[in-house]
ROKE-103060 format. One record per residue (C-alpha): x, y, z; residue number from 0; chain; residue in one letter. Coordinates in steps of 0.05 Angstrom, whole numbers. Layout:
% ROKE-103060
[pt [X, Y, Z], NUM, "A", "A"]
...
% end
This chain:
% ROKE-103060
[pt [-360, 1082, -1716], 0, "A", "X"]
[pt [-357, 1093, -1642], 1, "A", "X"]
[pt [-410, 1053, -1608], 2, "A", "X"]
[pt [-441, 1063, -1536], 3, "A", "X"]
[pt [-400, 1019, -1495], 4, "A", "X"]
[pt [-450, 968, -1476], 5, "A", "X"]
[pt [-471, 955, -1548], 6, "A", "X"]
[pt [-394, 951, -1569], 7, "A", "X"]
[pt [-387, 896, -1511], 8, "A", "X"]
[pt [-449, 861, -1545], 9, "A", "X"]
[pt [-417, 868, -1617], 10, "A", "X"]
[pt [-350, 833, -1587], 11, "A", "X"]
[pt [-396, 775, -1552], 12, "A", "X"]
[pt [-428, 757, -1618], 13, "A", "X"]
[pt [-370, 764, -1658], 14, "A", "X"]
[pt [-330, 710, -1615], 15, "A", "X"]
[pt [-385, 665, -1627], 16, "A", "X"]
[pt [-367, 623, -1696], 17, "A", "X"]
[pt [-435, 580, -1695], 18, "A", "X"]
[pt [-496, 613, -1734], 19, "A", "X"]
[pt [-541, 568, -1689], 20, "A", "X"]
[pt [-507, 593, -1623], 21, "A", "X"]
[pt [-507, 662, -1652], 22, "A", "X"]
[pt [-580, 648, -1666], 23, "A", "X"]
[pt [-596, 631, -1588], 24, "A", "X"]
[pt [-559, 690, -1565], 25, "A", "X"]
[pt [-605, 730, -1606], 26, "A", "X"]
[pt [-666, 697, -1568], 27, "A", "X"]
[pt [-638, 712, -1502], 28, "A", "X"]
[pt [-631, 783, -1523], 29, "A", "X"]
[pt [-711, 783, -1520], 30, "A", "X"]
[pt [-702, 796, -1444], 31, "A", "X"]
[pt [-679, 870, -1456], 32, "A", "X"]
[pt [-742, 887, -1488], 33, "A", "X"]
[pt [-783, 939, -1455], 34, "A", "X"]
[pt [-852, 916, -1468], 35, "A", "X"]
[pt [-900, 946, -1512], 36, "A", "X"]
[pt [-966, 911, -1493], 37, "A", "X"]
[pt [-1005, 884, -1550], 38, "A", "X"]
[pt [-1065, 927, -1536], 39, "A", "X"]
[pt [-1032, 981, -1555], 40, "A", "X"]
[pt [-1003, 958, -1617], 41, "A", "X"]
[pt [-1030, 1007, -1682], 42, "A", "X"]
[pt [-1018, 1018, -1754], 43, "A", "X"]
[pt [-978, 1074, -1731], 44, "A", "X"]
[pt [-929, 1023, -1685], 45, "A", "X"]
[pt [-933, 973, -1730], 46, "A", "X"]
[pt [-861, 954, -1766], 47, "A", "X"]
[pt [-883, 949, -1842], 48, "A", "X"]
[pt [-846, 894, -1879], 49, "A", "X"]
[pt [-835, 851, -1821], 50, "A", "X"]
[pt [-850, 779, -1832], 51, "A", "X"]
[pt [-873, 777, -1758], 52, "A", "X"]
[pt [-927, 821, -1729], 53, "A", "X"]
[pt [-882, 870, -1695], 54, "A", "X"]
[pt [-893, 941, -1666], 55, "A", "X"]
[pt [-848, 996, -1635], 56, "A", "X"]
[pt [-860, 1056, -1596], 57, "A", "X"]
[pt [-809, 1115, -1581], 58, "A", "X"]
[pt [-814, 1164, -1529], 59, "A", "X"]
[pt [-771, 1210, -1500], 60, "A", "X"]
[pt [-757, 1211, -1424], 61, "A", "X"]
[pt [-713, 1257, -1395], 62, "A", "X"]
[pt [-678, 1279, -1465], 63, "A", "X"]
[pt [-665, 1205, -1468], 64, "A", "X"]
[pt [-691, 1160, -1527], 65, "A", "X"]
[pt [-728, 1105, -1492], 66, "A", "X"]
[pt [-756, 1043, -1540], 67, "A", "X"]
[pt [-817, 1002, -1525], 68, "A", "X"]
[pt [-831, 937, -1568], 69, "A", "X"]
[pt [-862, 878, -1578], 70, "A", "X"]
[pt [-871, 823, -1631], 71, "A", "X"]
[pt [-905, 754, -1638], 72, "A", "X"]
[pt [-839, 721, -1653], 73, "A", "X"]
[pt [-781, 707, -1601], 74, "A", "X"]
[pt [-731, 718, -1659], 75, "A", "X"]
[pt [-756, 786, -1669], 76, "A", "X"]
[pt [-757, 804, -1599], 77, "A", "X"]
[pt [-688, 782, -1597], 78, "A", "X"]
[pt [-671, 833, -1648], 79, "A", "X"]
[pt [-707, 890, -1616], 80, "A", "X"]
[pt [-670, 873, -1549], 81, "A", "X"]
[pt [-608, 881, -1584], 82, "A", "X"]
[pt [-636, 952, -1613], 83, "A", "X"]
[pt [-660, 969, -1544], 84, "A", "X"]
[pt [-585, 955, -1522], 85, "A", "X"]
[pt [-559, 1006, -1581], 86, "A", "X"]
[pt [-605, 1063, -1573], 87, "A", "X"]
[pt [-637, 1064, -1500], 88, "A", "X"]
[pt [-617, 1119, -1460], 89, "A", "X"]
[pt [-575, 1161, -1519], 90, "A", "X"]
[pt [-599, 1231, -1534], 91, "A", "X"]
[pt [-635, 1232, -1599], 92, "A", "X"]
[pt [-587, 1264, -1642], 93, "A", "X"]
[pt [-530, 1209, -1609], 94, "A", "X"]
[pt [-577, 1154, -1629], 95, "A", "X"]
[pt [-585, 1180, -1701], 96, "A", "X"]
[pt [-514, 1178, -1719], 97, "A", "X"]
[pt [-523, 1095, -1711], 98, "A", "X"]
[pt [-525, 1058, -1776], 99, "A", "X"]
[pt [-554, 991, -1783], 100, "A", "X"]
[pt [-484, 967, -1797], 101, "A", "X"]
[pt [-468, 947, -1724], 102, "A", "X"]
[pt [-519, 885, -1741], 103, "A", "X"]
[pt [-471, 864, -1796], 104, "A", "X"]
[pt [-411, 871, -1748], 105, "A", "X"]
[pt [-441, 828, -1699], 106, "A", "X"]
[pt [-456, 773, -1752], 107, "A", "X"]
[pt [-530, 769, -1742], 108, "A", "X"]
[pt [-558, 789, -1805], 109, "A", "X"]
[pt [-518, 736, -1842], 110, "A", "X"]
[pt [-547, 684, -1790], 111, "A", "X"]
[pt [-616, 708, -1809], 112, "A", "X"]
[pt [-655, 689, -1868], 113, "A", "X"]
[pt [-665, 752, -1921], 114, "A", "X"]
[pt [-737, 764, -1902], 115, "A", "X"]
[pt [-711, 765, -1822], 116, "A", "X"]
[pt [-652, 808, -1840], 117, "A", "X"]
[pt [-700, 856, -1893], 118, "A", "X"]
[pt [-749, 861, -1824], 119, "A", "X"]
[pt [-689, 880, -1783], 120, "A", "X"]
[pt [-667, 936, -1829], 121, "A", "X"]
[pt [-748, 964, -1827], 122, "A", "X"]
[pt [-746, 962, -1758], 123, "A", "X"]
[pt [-689, 1001, -1754], 124, "A", "X"]
[pt [-713, 1055, -1801], 125, "A", "X"]
[pt [-775, 1059, -1773], 126, "A", "X"]
[pt [-746, 1074, -1701], 127, "A", "X"]
[pt [-697, 1124, -1728], 128, "A", "X"]
[pt [-759, 1161, -1767], 129, "A", "X"]
[pt [-799, 1165, -1698], 130, "A", "X"]
[pt [-733, 1192, -1669], 131, "A", "X"]
[pt [-720, 1242, -1719], 132, "A", "X"]
[pt [-793, 1268, -1699], 133, "A", "X"]
[pt [-762, 1296, -1636], 134, "A", "X"]
[pt [-706, 1340, -1667], 135, "A", "X"]
% end
């Protein structure tokens, strides 16, 4: 699959890191990429079901482009949200829907996470894609 340039570069950066702890540190750094979704706006509609942490996402369309707002009570989860933000923000909905969660495997982050965190990322990805489909 051909990825957006910024995501392709991020995948390469992660692939260059052999140490799992270093890779996790980089995930933590990705939390800065999140467009904040304030806790006072969190609801059952925005909640990522099956996530170990309290995690919420809100997808909107701005000028025909996907815009992901997110927030979580754990920095690691916010880092995963930051990666997903880089992957889809600024894409047209049809383009964003072409993305599969395989990019996270290519990055090597899923095998650096616990099974429950890895599953939580997949649930977050699925929820965001479901929310994007509303715009189609």
